[in-house]
Each structure stands twice: as structure tokens, then as C-alpha cells.
N, C-alpha and C positions, 0 to 999 in steps of 0.2 A: 585090350591095348592101350597104351598113353596118349593122350592126345597133344601134339607139338605143333606148338606155333613158330612159325617161320616171321621174322623181323629185318628188314636190312633196313638202309637208312636211301636217301633221295639221289646219291652220288651214286647209285645203280644206273641211274638212267632208265629204269623200266618204264614201258609206255603203261598209263594207268590202266589199260583193259586187262593186260598180263598180271597185276598186281592183283587184280581182281579174279579174275578167272582161277588163277592157280595159289590165293588166301594168303597172299603176303602183306604183309604191313611195313609201309615205309615212314621211316621217322625223318622229317626236311633237316636238314643244315638251312643255313639264310645266308643272303648276300647284303652287305652292307653298303650303302651307297652315301654320299655324306650327308642327303637330307633324310632317305628311309631304308628301313631293313625290312626284307622283305623273304618271308620263307621261301626254300625253293621246291614249291608244291606246286605250281603253278595255276596258283588261283589267286597270290598276291599281285600278281606278274604274269603274264603268259612267255613264253621262249621269244615269240616275234617281239615282244615289247623290251624285253630284256638286252636282247641282242642290239636293237635300235638305241635302246639306253648308253647300253657299254659302247659302244662307237663313237657317241658325242661325249663321255665323261672325260674330263682332264685328268683326274685322278680314279686311278684304277679301284672299284670296290675291293672292299674285303670281303671273306666268307665267317663263317665261325660253325662249330658245330651243337649238334643239340646238348640242352645240360640234364645232368643227371636227373632232375624234377623233371625233365620232359619225360626221361629213360623210366623211371619209377610210376609216373602215369600212365606211360604206357604199357609197360608190363601187368601192373596191376590189374590194368581193366582188361588184359589179355589173359590173366589166372583166373578170372572169373568163371571161364570157359574152357581153357587148357589148364594141363597138367603140369606141363614142362616148357619152354621156352630156350628156343637155339637165336642168335641174336647176332645176324652175319654182317660186317660192314667193311667199309672203307679201310685201308691199307694204315693200322697208326703212324707209321713214318709219314703220311701225307696228311694227318689230321687226328685232332685230339678226340673223336668222335668215340673209338675204344674204348678210350679212358673214362668220359662218361660213362658209358655203358658199365664198364666196371665199377665204377663209384657208386651207380644205382642196385647195383649187384651188392653190395656190399650193404647196404639200406635193406637190403631187403634179406637176409639172410636164410631165410626158413623157405626162399620160394626157390624153385628147381630152373637156373636159369644157366646157358652155356652161352658162353661169349666168343665169336670165334674172326680172328682175323682175316680175313682175304686175303690180304696181301696184296688188293688192285683195286681197282676202280673202274667206274663207267659200267660197259655190258659185261668186262670180265667178272666184276663182282655181280651185277645180273645175273649172269649165268648159272654162278656158283649157288644165286640164291633161289634160281627157278629149278636147278637140280634139285636142293634139299626139300624143297616144295612136292615136287614129283616122289621124292623119297617118302614123304611123309603120307601121301596117297597111297602107295604102295606097300602103308605098313610096317615099315623099319624102324628102328630103335632108332635114338637120338646116338647112339655111340657109332651104331653103323652109319646114321648118316654123315656123322665128322669124319669116320672112318674114308670114306667115299670121296668127302670137298678136299681131304688132305691130298688124296691123289688126282682128282680133277684140278685143283688150281695149278699143278703143274704141267696141265696139257693144254690150259687155254692162252691162246698168245694175243696179242696187241699191237696193233701198229700206228701210232697218230702220227701224222703232218701238219702242223700248225702252219698257217699263213705268214704268221710272224714268231720270234722265240721272244718279244719284248712283254708280252699277258706273263709267260711264265717266270721268265728274269724278274720281273716287278713282283709278283705274287709268292715269290721264293719256292717255287716248285719245280727248280729246273732236276735236282737231285744230282744224280752223276752223270747228267750231262752239262753241269756248269761249266766245263772248259770249252764247248760253243760258245760263251758269250762274249770272253776274249776275242771270238774273230771278228775281225771288221771283211769278212769275204761275205757277198750275198747270197746264203744257203738258204737249202731249203730241209731241215734236218728231217730224218726219220726216229721217231722216238718210242719208246717201247717201257715195257715195266719189267725191273729185275731187281728181286729181294725187296719189294716193296716200294719202290722209288720209282723216280719216271730215270730213265738210262737212254744215252745214245746208241741208235741202233745201226744207222746208213746215214753218211750224207749226200745232198745232192745238190746242183745249184740252181735248178730252175723248178716251177713245181709243175709242169708235166712232166716233165723227168722223175720226178716223187713219186706222182700216180703210178707210173709204171713200172717204177721201182717195187712199188707196193705189192705190186700181182707179181711180177716176177721173183721177190723175198718171201711169198705166199708160198707159190711154186716148190721152194728147198725146202721149205717145213709140213708139207702134205706129204701123205705115205699114200692115203686112200680118200678120194674127193667123193666118194660115193657115202661117206659116215661126216662129211664135212658140213659142222654146222658156221652158222655166218651174220655179224651183226656189221651192218654199215652207220654208224654215225655221223652226223654234223653238226657245226656249230655255225649255223646258217652258212651253208654253203651245197644248197640242195640241189643245184644242176652239177655240182661236181659229183657228188653221193651217189648222184643218179647214173653217173658216167662210170663209176668205182661197179654199181650194182650190174650194171651192162656188161662191162667187162669181166668180172666174177663169174658172171653166169654162163658167161660165153668161153670161159677157158675151164672150168670145172663142175661147172651144173651140178653145184652142190646139194644137198637132201633138203635142207633148209636154208632161207637164206632172210631176213627183219632188216627193218630199217628203222630207225630210232631218233630222235634228237639230243642230244650232249644238253645237259640239264645247266641251270644258270651256274651252279656252281663250279661244276668242271670246267665249264663256258669260260667262268673267269679268268682260268689259270691259263686255259688252250688259246682263249683268245676268240674271235669271231673269222668265219673264213675257214676255217681247221675241219680236217676227217679223221676217224679211227676208226677201223674198222680189227673189228676181234673175231677169233676162229679157232674152234676144235673141233676133233673128228669122235664122234660120240662113240 
């Protein structure tokens, strides 16, 4: 049986304990402030220090994908132990990460590497990587895994509420929600990911209303709460995330619910104070 390595990137925001337990390799992107560049791996700058710094900076930091060299080094190391690699990454409409991975693959023509565009980011990407790792443990072939991931990708829902649109606007990641920029109203939009980019899902006027609408919207999208898997992510909004966890547990009693931190790269564009709810039915 072929030994398959699962690779993802740091925009999956998968907690380190899950990466380790599920044997997933995460290649970090980077966040660039004026005076320093930090890998998005929690080692060079903690998530707490990142958000503290983000709030005080006059200029928004930029983000950058791993280089083809980073991928070549990772792939080369893995292929000493594994027969093939399934590399699952952030939507190519949001980042050049997929492009770097494909360039690396071109430099390794004899290597058995499959690049998979999740068309997602944050825990939607994380759930896809976790599913792939689970199928590896179950002895599925790579073709079987890719086929299953194509189906899973369409089942995963995500709803983001940024505290402000300013970071998405400055970072150029507003995508199909760009019409919101022109609005002079004080709005709290609910955003989603559609066809690989950020798009508007619903508009509310107040933060508390947005949190209520998150749960109400989930209810319209869920058919069997007993099969529900939920992730609650926050970008330095712990109290709001806890409130959402309590509401979701009370409303749906999901099969599994987990809390994660929105990492530095995703947090650069979402901004501090945001929350993201990812869910699907297993």
C-alpha cells in the first residue's frame, strides 16, 4: 500500500496538536511588518503578540506565500519516507501558495505529487486536510481521497464576521464583497467564501445582530444537527467566540465543536475582533 503524506499550509489555522496527531505537515506563509518578517507558525511571533502588534501599527502588514524552494525542501524531505504527496492549500484566488507548490512540482518531475486547490481558507481548508489525513489512515488511495475531497469541499460552510471591513479593504481580499466598500453605512457584514473568494452573505447593522444572524443562518443550512461538525475561530475575540460556542451548543447540540485561533495571515486580512464559524454535516 502506498504511503501518502498530507501537506497543507498555515492558513488552515489547524491547531498544532491536530497537525501532530493527524500527521499533517503545514508549510507556513509569512506576515511582513515594516521592520520584520514573521513566519505564520506561532514560533517567531505568538498569536497574542501578533494581534497586539496589528492593533498598534499605522500600516497594515502584508502577507506572502511560501517560495517554490520551501515546497521543494518539504517535498524532498517527505519523499524519503513516503511514496506520494497530496498537497492541499488555500484558494489560488486568495494566494499564490498553489502557484509556488506547482512550480516546486515542476522541479521534481519524478516525484508523485498531487496539488489540490481547496478553494477555501481557515478551518474549511483545515477540515479538508483533516479528512484527507483520516482517509490515509483508513488506507484509501490518493485518487479515492481526491474524489472524496471534491465532494467534501462543497459541503463545508463558513461564515465570517469582521469587526471592521478596513483590513479586508486594505489587503485587497474583499473579492465579491467589494461593493460593501462603497457603503457609507455603519454595517456589520456576514461574509462567506464562494468560488474560491470572499463574498457577501448577509448584511447587518450591529455586532450583536450579526452574531444572532450567524446562528439563524446556520439553522437554515443544517439538515441534521446530529451529524454537525463545527469550528469557531476568533481573531482576538475570545469572549465573542465563547458566546457563539454557547449559543451553537444550545441550539444544535452538534456532534463535535472545536475552538481555534485565526492565525496571523488570515488575521491580517480579517482584522482583530472577528469571528469565523465553519460547519458541515459528516
